[in-house]
N, C-alpha and C positions, 0 to 999 in steps of 0.2 A: 504493500500500500504506500509506503514511503517513496518507493521508486516511481509509482504512478503519480503522486503529487508533484515530484520533481519534473516529470515529463509534462504535466499540464502547465506548470509555471513557465517552462521554456517556451511552449507554444503560445501561451496567452500573454506573456509579459516581455520576455527577452526579445522575441522576434519583432513585435511592434516597436520596441525601443530602438533596435538597430535600424529599422526601416525609416526612422526619421532622417537619416542621411540621404544624400542625393541618390546613392545606390546602396541598397542594403543587401547583405548576404548572411546566410546562416547555414552552417554545415551540421547536420544532425544524423547520426547513424550512417554516415557515408553519403546521404542524400544532400543535395545543395539546393537552397531556396534563395532566389535572387529576384529583387524587384527594384524598380526605379525608372526614371524617365528614359535613361539609357542603360539597359542591362547587358553587359558584355561579359561573356564567359571566356576568360583567357587562361584558366588553369584547369588541369584535368579533374574530372568529377568521378569519384570512386564508385558511386552507384547511380541513383536517379537524379535527374535535374528538373527543377521547377522554376521557370523564369517568366516574368511578366514585366511589361513596360511599353513605352512608345517605340523605342528601337531595341530589339532583342537580337543579339549576335552571339552565335556559338562558334568560337575559334579554338576551342580545346576539346580533346576527346572526352566522350561520356561513356562510362562502362555499363550503365543501365539504360533506362528509358529517358527520353527528353520530352518534357511537356512545355510548350512554348506558346505564349500569347502576347500579342502586341500589334501596333499599327504596321511596322516593318519588321518582318521576321526573316533572319538569314542564318542558315546552318551550313558552315563550310568545313567543320571537323567531323571526324568519324563518331558515329553513335552505334554502340554494340547492340542495343535493344531496339525498341520501337520509337518512332517519332510521332508526336501529336502536336500539330501546329495550327494556329488560327491567327489571322490578321488580314489587313487590307492587301498587303503585298507579302507573299511567302515565297522564299527562294531556298531550295534544299539542294546544295551542291556537294555535300559530304557523304561519305559512305554510310549506309544504314544496314545494320545486321538483322533487323526485324521487319515489322510492318510500318507503313506510312499512312497516317490519317491526317489530312490537311484540308483546310477551307480558307477561302479568301477571295478578294476580287480578282487578283492575279496570282496564280500558283504555278511554280516552275520546279520540276524535279529533273536536275541536270547533272547528277554525279557521274563521273566516268565509270565507277565501279557498279556492279549490279546491286539492286535492292533485293535482299535475301527473302523477304516475305511478300505479303500482299500490299497493294496500293489502293487507297480509297481517297478520292479527291472531289471536292465540290467548289466551284468558283465560276466567275464570269469568263475568264480566259485561262485556259490550262495548257501547259506545255510539258510533255514527258519525253525526255531524251536519254534517260537512264535505262539500262537493261533491267527487266523485271523478272525475277525468278518465280514469283507466284502469279496470282491473278490480279486484275486491275478493274476498278469500278470508277467511272468518271461521270460526274454530273456537271455540265457546263454549257454556256451558250456557244462557245467556240473552243475546240480542243485540237491539239496537234500532237501526233504520236510519231517520234523519230527514232524509236529503238524497238528491240524485241521484247515480246511478252511470252514467257513460256507457258503460262496458264491461260485462263479465259479472259476476255475483255468485254465489258458491258458498258455501253455509252448511252447516256440520256442527255439530249440537248438538240441544238440546231445544226451545227457544223462540225464535222470531224474530218481533219486533214491528215495526210500521211506523208512523212518525210522519207528521205532515201533509205534509212535504216529500219523503217517500220516493218514489224513482223509479229503475227499472232499465231502461236503454235496450237492454242486451244480453240474454243468456239468464240467467234466475234458476234456479239449481239448489239444491234443498233436500234435505239428508240429515238425517232426523230419525226418531224412533220413531213419531210420529204425524203425519199430514198437517196442514200449516199452510195456512190460508186466505190467499190473496194478493189484495189488492184490485186491480181493473182499473186504477186510477190508478197503481199501482206497476208492473205489467207485465201485458201482455195474456196471456190463457190459453195461447196457442200458444208463448209464450216462457218458460213456467214448467215446470220438470221437478221431479218429486218421486221420491226414492229412499228407501225405508224402511230405517232402520237396525235390523237384526234382531239381538237378543241371541243369542249362541251357545248351543247346547245343552251346558251345562257337564257334565251328567251323562254324556252319551255321549262327550264329548271327554276326560273325566277319565282314563279308562283309557289312551287313546292318549298323552296327555301324560305320565302317570306312567311308562309303558313307555319312552318316548323319553328321559325324564329319567334313568331308572335306567341306560340304556345309555350315556348321554353324560356323566354327572356325574363319573365317576371321573377322567378326564383333567383336568377342571377342578379337582377336589378336590386332586389331586397338584400341579397347577400353582400353586394358591393356597397350599398348604402350603409348597412350596419358596420361593415369594416371601416368605411370612412368615418362614421360617427365614433367608433371606438378609438381610432387614431386621433380624432379631433379632441375628444374628451380627455384622453391621456395627455395630449400636448397642452391643453388649457390648464390642466392641473399642474403640470411642470412649470409653465410660464408664471402661474400665479403663486405657487407655493415654493418654487425653487428658483428664485430670480438670479442668484449667483451662478448656479449651474447653467441656466439658460444663457447668461452673459458669457460664461466661459466657453460654451459651445459656439456661440456666435464669433467670438474672437479666434477660437481655434479653427473654425471652418472658413474664415476669411483669408487665411494665409496658406501657402504651400499646398495647393489642391492636389497636385500629382503625388506628393509624398503622402498626403492623407489617403489617397486612393490606393497606393501601394501598401500602406500599413493596414488599411481596411481589408484588402484582398487576403492578406495572410492571416489576419485576425478572424475573418469569416471562415477560412479554411480550418483554422485551429478550433473554432467553436463547433463546426460540423464534425470534425474529427474526434470530438470528445466522446461521442457515442460508441464508435468502434473501439476506442482505447479502453473504455470501461468494460467492454465485452471481453477483453483479454484476461480478466481476472474473475475468480468466482464471486468475490464480494461485489465487484463492479457490475456484474450482471443484474443484481438486485437494485442497483442505482440507475439503471438505464431509463426507467420511466421518469425519474426526476431530471435526468440529463436531457431527455427529449423536451420536457417542459421548459427547462432552462434555454435550450436552443430556440424554441419557438418565441419565448419572451425576448431573448436577446436579439433575434432577427427583427421582431416587431419594433423594438425600441431603436435599433440601428436604422431601419427603414424610415421611421418617423423622424429621427435626427437628421438623416441625409436629406429627406424631402424638405424639412424646414430650413436647413442651412442653405441648400441650393436656392430656395425661394427667397431667403434673405439677401443672398448675393445678387440676385436679379433685381429685386425691389430697391436695394441700396443704390443701384445705378440711376434710379429715377428720383428717389426721395429718401429721407432718413427713416430709420426704424428705431424710435427712441421712446416708445411707450408700450405698455402691455396691450392696449387696444390695437395698435398697429401690428404688434407681434401676433396677436390672435388672428387678425385679418390675413396676414401673410401666411400663417399656418393653414387656415381654411382654404385659401386660394391654392397653395402649394399641394395640399392633399388631393384636391379635385383635379388640378392640371396633371400632376404626376400619375394619378390613377387613370386618367384618360390616355395619357401617353403609354402607360404600361399595357393598354389593350391593343396597341398597334400590332399588326402581324409582323413577324420576323424580328423586328428590332425592339418590340415592347419588352421582352424578357431581358434583353441586353441593357436597356435603359434602367430597368428595375434593379438589375445586378449592380450597375454603376452606383446608383443611389444608395443601395444597401451597403456596398463596400465603403463609400464615402462616409456614411454614418458610423460604421464600425471604426474607421480611421480616426474620426474626430473624438469618439468616446475613448478609444485606446490612448490617444495623445493626452487627454485630460487625466486618465487614470495614471499613466506613467509620470505625468508632471506632478501629481499629488504624492505619488509614492517617492519620487525623488526629493520633494520638499520635506516629507516626513523623515527621510533618512539623514538630513543635515543635522549635525550636533547642535544642541542649544547652547547659547552663550551664557555663562554664569552671571548672575546679577552682580557679584563682587567684581568681576572683571570689567563689567560695564561701568561700575562706579569709579574705577581707577583710570579710566581713559582720560586723555587731556580734555575732551569736551566736557566730561562730567566735572573735572576739577575747575 
């Protein structure tokens, strides 16, 4: 049990404290956690790598799996295990000893060495020029294959082009609106399957969709309204009864947003990881229900804090927020706007995750600040009396 407490302290406090720097790193059990506006991996990683930031660059070998998330993601060093990458621009030019799972607007797999496992890619523009030992699944508007695939290849999209070195040894299945010609050098005709992607008849389906939506929307409307009301009441109580905490949150959330986001991402991961960690011990199994309750409450408070702080940042650009009445107004507006944005398809969950991590980051920064202040030794009264000012 003592070891479990140490583990939780590392995840919940040490990691957020280190993430206050421009780039934070934590090595735990051979795994490396890196976050920052520019996350650069320039030293070998003994086991798994977890990296997040605006620019994520892997320039040193990784002995385990690599989990990469950022706006620009580039992997040029060898990864012994699997690669999981997500970003706007994803470039994988290093050797991969396992599978590749990647998504982004532009995704390129261009290592000269073969990818040992399967490849799964989703993006607007996808380019694959690395030999693939396994099978490949591509979902893209436009994809280009310039290497050999020893397994099967399945493509969902509009355009599939083949470079000089393209070859599929297994079955090539194409799902597209129009049939795509496949050269014999890529795959023999008997190994090529084409399935037309047919756009649905929106006119005929509109009535069915509207009827179903009308019947099923009221429970969702009431559930959403109650959720917003719970957030609003909790926020009003905090603003009214905890003014110092509210002011500390506003001050913390108004500076270093990228650092707060990095801290929040790792704190969120640590909170979620509390449940499986407790499951590792016999006593911890009985504490799992309480841990689940803690996770739900922590996520709710973090989401509320992130929503309010982002709302304050926006409103402060137009006017001051210097009274409780204004703070309550900002809170109500922020909850409604963020709730509607969270309903957007595709990006709604991502916006909600950003707000959640931002709230976790602000709360973690306040906790670490207060812990640091409490650790400072008190100055004895006698010593204060003997100072020149006192004399």
